[in-house]
DOZA-290492 format. One record per residue (C-alpha): x, y, z; chain; residue number from 0. Coordinates in nm, 2 decimals, m for minus. Each point is the difference from the previous one (the first is absolute). Layout:
N
X, Y, Z, A, NUM .
...
This chain:
242
0.50, m0.53, m1.83, A, 0 .
m0.09, m0.36, m0.10, A, 1 .
0.07, m0.08, m0.36, A, 2 .
m0.37, m0.04, m0.07, A, 3 .
m0.28, 0.19, 0.17, A, 4 .
m0.31, m0.19, m0.08, A, 5 .
m0.36, 0.13, 0.02, A, 6 .
m0.05, m0.24, 0.30, A, 7 .
0.31, 0.14, 0.18, A, 8 .
m0.05, 0.14, 0.35, A, 9 .
0.19, 0.30, 0.16, A, 10 .
0.14, m0.08, 0.34, A, 11 .
0.09, 0.30, 0.23, A, 12 .
0.19, m0.07, 0.31, A, 13 .
0.08, 0.20, 0.30, A, 14 .
0.36, 0.01, 0.13, A, 15 .
0.04, 0.02, 0.37, A, 16 .
m0.16, m0.31, 0.17, A, 17 .
m0.10, m0.15, m0.33, A, 18 .
0.32, m0.06, m0.21, A, 19 .
0.25, 0.13, 0.25, A, 20 .
0.01, m0.07, 0.37, A, 21 .
m0.15, 0.27, 0.23, A, 22 .
0.28, 0.18, 0.17, A, 23 .
0.03, 0.17, 0.35, A, 24 .
0.23, 0.23, m0.18, A, 25 .
m0.27, 0.15, m0.21, A, 26 .
m0.21, 0.07, 0.32, A, 27 .
0.30, 0.15, 0.17, A, 28 .
0.04, 0.23, m0.31, A, 29 .
m0.35, 0.11, 0.03, A, 30 .
0.03, 0.06, 0.38, A, 31 .
0.32, 0.21, m0.06, A, 32 .
m0.18, 0.20, m0.27, A, 33 .
m0.28, 0.09, 0.20, A, 34 .
0.22, 0.10, 0.29, A, 35 .
0.23, 0.20, m0.23, A, 36 .
m0.25, 0.18, m0.21, A, 37 .
m0.32, 0.03, 0.21, A, 38 .
0.13, m0.03, 0.34, A, 39 .
m0.20, m0.31, 0.09, A, 40 .
0.13, m0.28, 0.22, A, 41 .
m0.20, m0.30, m0.12, A, 42 .
m0.01, m0.37, 0.07, A, 43 .
0.03, m0.22, m0.32, A, 44 .
m0.35, m0.11, 0.06, A, 45 .
m0.14, 0.34, m0.08, A, 46 .
0.14, m0.04, m0.35, A, 47 .
m0.05, m0.37, m0.08, A, 48 .
m0.36, 0.01, m0.07, A, 49 .
0.04, 0.26, m0.27, A, 50 .
0.29, m0.18, m0.18, A, 51 .
m0.12, m0.10, m0.36, A, 52 .
m0.12, 0.35, m0.08, A, 53 .
0.19, 0.26, m0.19, A, 54 .
0.25, 0.21, 0.18, A, 55 .
m0.23, 0.30, 0.01, A, 56 .
m0.28, m0.20, 0.14, A, 57 .
0.21, m0.15, 0.27, A, 58 .
0.14, 0.34, 0.10, A, 59 .
m0.36, 0.15, 0.00, A, 60 .
m0.15, m0.27, 0.20, A, 61 .
0.28, m0.01, 0.27, A, 62 .
0.03, 0.38, 0.04, A, 63 .
m0.38, 0.05, m0.02, A, 64 .
m0.05, m0.25, 0.30, A, 65 .
0.26, 0.22, 0.19, A, 66 .
m0.20, 0.32, m0.06, A, 67 .
0.24, 0.15, m0.27, A, 68 .
m0.15, 0.16, m0.31, A, 69 .
m0.06, m0.21, m0.31, A, 70 .
0.11, 0.01, m0.27, A, 71 .
0.35, 0.11, 0.12, A, 72 .
0.22, 0.23, m0.21, A, 73 .
0.28, m0.20, 0.16, A, 74 .
m0.04, m0.31, m0.19, A, 75 .
0.29, 0.05, m0.24, A, 76 .
0.21, 0.07, 0.30, A, 77 .
m0.13, m0.32, 0.16, A, 78 .
0.07, m0.20, m0.32, A, 79 .
0.36, 0.12, m0.01, A, 80 .
0.05, m0.10, 0.36, A, 81 .
m0.16, m0.33, m0.03, A, 82 .
0.18, m0.09, m0.31, A, 83 .
0.33, 0.09, 0.16, A, 84 .
m0.08, m0.22, 0.31, A, 85 .
m0.12, m0.30, m0.20, A, 86 .
0.28, 0.00, m0.24, A, 87 .
0.26, 0.01, 0.29, A, 88 .
m0.19, m0.30, 0.14, A, 89 .
0.00, m0.19, m0.34, A, 90 .
0.37, 0.07, m0.03, A, 91 .
0.05, m0.18, 0.34, A, 92 .
m0.26, m0.27, m0.04, A, 93 .
m0.11, m0.06, m0.36, A, 94 .
m0.36, m0.11, m0.06, A, 95 .
m0.07, m0.38, 0.03, A, 96 .
m0.21, m0.17, m0.28, A, 97 .
m0.29, m0.20, 0.14, A, 98 .
m0.02, m0.38, m0.08, A, 99 .
m0.17, m0.08, m0.33, A, 100 .
0.02, 0.36, m0.14, A, 101 .
0.24, m0.06, m0.29, A, 102 .
m0.16, m0.34, m0.08, A, 103 .
m0.34, 0.15, m0.02, A, 104 .
0.10, 0.29, m0.23, A, 105 .
0.18, m0.25, m0.23, A, 106 .
m0.31, m0.22, m0.01, A, 107 .
m0.23, 0.29, m0.10, A, 108 .
0.24, 0.13, m0.26, A, 109 .
0.03, m0.34, m0.15, A, 110 .
m0.37, m0.03, m0.04, A, 111 .
m0.02, 0.32, m0.19, A, 112 .
m0.13, 0.23, 0.28, A, 113 .
0.12, 0.36, 0.06, A, 114 .
0.16, 0.05, 0.33, A, 115 .
0.04, 0.33, 0.18, A, 116 .
0.03, 0.20, 0.33, A, 117 .
m0.22, 0.25, 0.15, A, 118 .
0.14, 0.14, 0.32, A, 119 .
0.00, 0.28, 0.24, A, 120 .
0.37, 0.01, m0.01, A, 121 .
0.16, 0.29, m0.19, A, 122 .
0.27, m0.10, m0.27, A, 123 .
0.28, 0.09, 0.24, A, 124 .
m0.12, m0.27, 0.25, A, 125 .
m0.15, m0.25, m0.24, A, 126 .
0.28, m0.04, m0.26, A, 127 .
0.28, m0.09, 0.24, A, 128 .
m0.25, m0.27, 0.15, A, 129 .
m0.10, m0.15, m0.34, A, 130 .
0.36, 0.01, m0.13, A, 131 .
0.15, m0.13, 0.31, A, 132 .
m0.22, m0.31, 0.01, A, 133 .
0.04, m0.07, m0.38, A, 134 .
m0.36, 0.07, m0.10, A, 135 .
0.02, 0.31, m0.21, A, 136 .
0.06, m0.17, m0.33, A, 137 .
m0.30, m0.24, 0.05, A, 138 .
m0.24, 0.31, 0.01, A, 139 .
m0.18, 0.14, m0.30, A, 140 .
m0.17, 0.29, 0.18, A, 141 .
0.12, 0.19, 0.31, A, 142 .
m0.21, 0.28, 0.14, A, 143 .
0.14, 0.19, 0.30, A, 144 .
m0.16, 0.26, 0.21, A, 145 .
0.07, 0.37, m0.06, A, 146 .
m0.09, 0.33, 0.15, A, 147 .
m0.27, 0.06, m0.26, A, 148 .
m0.18, m0.33, 0.08, A, 149 .
m0.18, m0.01, 0.33, A, 150 .
m0.21, m0.33, m0.03, A, 151 .
0.08, m0.35, m0.09, A, 152 .
m0.28, m0.04, m0.24, A, 153 .
0.17, 0.26, m0.23, A, 154 .
0.32, m0.22, 0.01, A, 155 .
m0.20, m0.31, m0.12, A, 156 .
m0.15, 0.21, m0.28, A, 157 .
0.36, 0.11, m0.10, A, 158 .
0.11, m0.37, 0.01, A, 159 .
m0.28, m0.11, m0.23, A, 160 .
0.06, 0.29, m0.25, A, 161 .
0.38, m0.10, 0.00, A, 162 .
m0.08, m0.37, m0.06, A, 163 .
m0.23, 0.09, m0.28, A, 164 .
0.27, 0.21, m0.16, A, 165 .
0.21, m0.30, 0.00, A, 166 .
m0.27, m0.23, m0.18, A, 167 .
m0.22, m0.12, 0.29, A, 168 .
m0.36, m0.01, m0.13, A, 169 .
m0.19, m0.04, 0.31, A, 170 .
m0.18, 0.23, 0.26, A, 171 .
m0.02, m0.01, 0.38, A, 172 .
m0.22, m0.31, m0.03, A, 173 .
0.31, m0.18, m0.13, A, 174 .
0.23, 0.15, 0.27, A, 175 .
0.10, m0.17, 0.32, A, 176 .
0.14, 0.20, 0.30, A, 177 .
0.21, m0.19, 0.24, A, 178 .
0.09, 0.17, 0.34, A, 179 .
0.03, m0.04, 0.37, A, 180 .
m0.20, 0.30, 0.12, A, 181 .
m0.36, 0.09, 0.02, A, 182 .
0.08, 0.30, m0.23, A, 183 .
0.12, m0.23, m0.28, A, 184 .
m0.34, m0.19, 0.03, A, 185 .
m0.22, 0.31, 0.02, A, 186 .
0.16, 0.17, m0.29, A, 187 .
m0.02, m0.31, m0.21, A, 188 .
m0.38, m0.03, 0.08, A, 189 .
m0.06, 0.37, m0.07, A, 190 .
0.15, m0.02, m0.35, A, 191 .
m0.17, m0.34, m0.08, A, 192 .
0.33, m0.21, 0.00, A, 193 .
0.02, m0.33, 0.17, A, 194 .
0.17, 0.01, 0.35, A, 195 .
0.23, m0.26, 0.15, A, 196 .
0.11, 0.05, 0.35, A, 197 .
0.32, m0.16, 0.13, A, 198 .
0.07, m0.04, 0.37, A, 199 .
0.37, 0.09, m0.01, A, 200 .
m0.02, 0.36, 0.11, A, 201 .
m0.08, 0.19, 0.31, A, 202 .
m0.37, m0.01, m0.04, A, 203 .
m0.18, m0.27, 0.22, A, 204 .
m0.18, m0.27, m0.20, A, 205 .
m0.34, 0.09, 0.16, A, 206 .
0.02, 0.35, m0.13, A, 207 .
0.09, m0.12, m0.35, A, 208 .
m0.31, m0.24, 0.01, A, 209 .
m0.21, 0.30, 0.12, A, 210 .
0.11, 0.19, m0.31, A, 211 .
m0.16, m0.27, m0.21, A, 212 .
0.26, m0.10, m0.25, A, 213 .
m0.08, m0.24, m0.29, A, 214 .
0.25, m0.25, 0.13, A, 215 .
0.22, m0.02, 0.31, A, 216 .
0.33, m0.21, 0.01, A, 217 .
0.25, m0.04, 0.28, A, 218 .
0.30, 0.07, m0.23, A, 219 .
0.11, 0.02, m0.36, A, 220 .
0.10, m0.37, m0.02, A, 221 .
m0.36, m0.09, 0.09, A, 222 .
m0.13, 0.23, m0.28, A, 223 .
0.25, m0.16, m0.25, A, 224 .
m0.13, m0.35, 0.11, A, 225 .
m0.35, 0.11, m0.07, A, 226 .
0.07, 0.14, m0.34, A, 227 .
0.19, m0.32, m0.11, A, 228 .
m0.27, m0.23, 0.14, A, 229 .
m0.30, 0.17, m0.13, A, 230 .
0.12, 0.10, m0.34, A, 231 .
0.17, 0.28, m0.18, A, 232 .
m0.31, 0.20, m0.03, A, 233 .
m0.10, m0.01, 0.37, A, 234 .
m0.15, 0.30, 0.15, A, 235 .
m0.16, 0.04, 0.35, A, 236 .
m0.35, m0.11, 0.05, A, 237 .
m0.28, 0.25, m0.02, A, 238 .
m0.01, 0.28, 0.25, A, 239 .
m0.23, m0.04, 0.31, A, 240 .
m0.32, 0.22, 0.00, A, 241 .
């Protein structure tokens, strides 16, 4: 946590995959293997990609529902165990790769007194090795992972805000900025009243991000950092379109 959290401070909540860490084919391979192993489904990665950015339960429900299987599935805990096994094996072979500008941006935000955190559909067993491996874990004040009891990303944002307030943050969602690479990041930010910044470093095509109507869209994190430095320490995105 920054040494001083002022009343003007903002809460910045980042996604992990495709936002701070490079998107990985290994993650998609882990999903494909999980759906094959647990649900008997042979899927192309494209059947999964559009749902990334949601919670684990949401992704499983959307994919198996499209294949005609009952939702919600009682096999989600089994699927989580299989997915975690596959993704950890992949991370051991090919560790997560930090995206350019990520570390510099987090340092910049902390230096100006903002609170920095993570909201992700990753479970701790997947997210912790990624954040620790790329050296970001110690720069984060709040980290909220998905769990089997939480089935919507909006609930994760509310948990992150509560955790930040418990550590001295005085703001609300109007003082919160969500940065992510998927339409699900943008939509959950808008539903909760947070500002939404879309970054084009993930698997979602830019036109889909634009259609989700973020408050601001940047090609990458260095571009966001340039904007923050140029327009002042209290820069926020312009007003939302009608």
